[in-house]
C-alpha positions, 0 to 999 in steps of 0.5 A, a space after each residue: 471513507 468506505 469500510 469492508 470486512 475481510 474474513 480471509 486472505 482471498 477476500 483481502 486480495 479481492 478487495 485490493 483488486 476492487 480498489 485498484 480499479 479506481 486508481 488513475 495514477 499519481 496516488 500515494 497510498 499509506 497501508 496502515 496496520 500492525 504486523 500480520 494485519 494483511 498489508 502485503 496481501 492487500 498490496 498483492 490484490 492491488 497489484 493484480 488489479 493493476 495488471 501486474 503479472 510478476 509475483 508480488 513479494 513483501 519489500 521488507 528486506 529490499 525496502 522498495 519493489 517496482 512492478 509494471 502493469 496498467 499503471 507502474 506500481 511501487 511498493 515500499 516497506 519502511 519497517 526497518 528504516 528509522 525515519 525520513 533521513 534514511 528514506 531520503 538517503 536511499 532516494 525514496 522521495 522520487 517515488 512519492 511523485 510519480 504517474 504510477 501508484 505508490 504503496 507505503 507500509 509504515 508510512 508514519 515513519 516519513 510523515 513529514 515527507 508524505 504528499 498532502 493528498 496522501 490516501 490511506 488504507 487501514 487494516 484493523 485485526 478484529 477479535 475474531 481475526 477478521 480484518 476491517 479495511 478502511 479506505 480514505 481518499 479513494 472514491 470507490 
């Protein structure tokens, strides 16, 4: 487990790029943190680090966004879903077992479907509004 402190969105993006350099494909990563913690900002950095050239936007309304880079990237936001059954109904399970990288915001909503080798990145907002980013399951 490794932790970083980010004092800005630019730093959070840069940490995402650093994390991406260590991804090999096949990873499913839960992005954990409250509203406004910086999950999508971190996802943008991971995408940049994977060589994604398209603009990365929050999938809050589309639920799933896919991008091409060094590795295919799938970014999923489950905030609006009620749980595993809805995730299965939209065909979400197919994104849990790919050769690319899958980032899932609000992954706890489908806990029973997540792979056993799930990686986790937790973003905690500190009192001074800095972010502590903790990475589990990815060797940095």
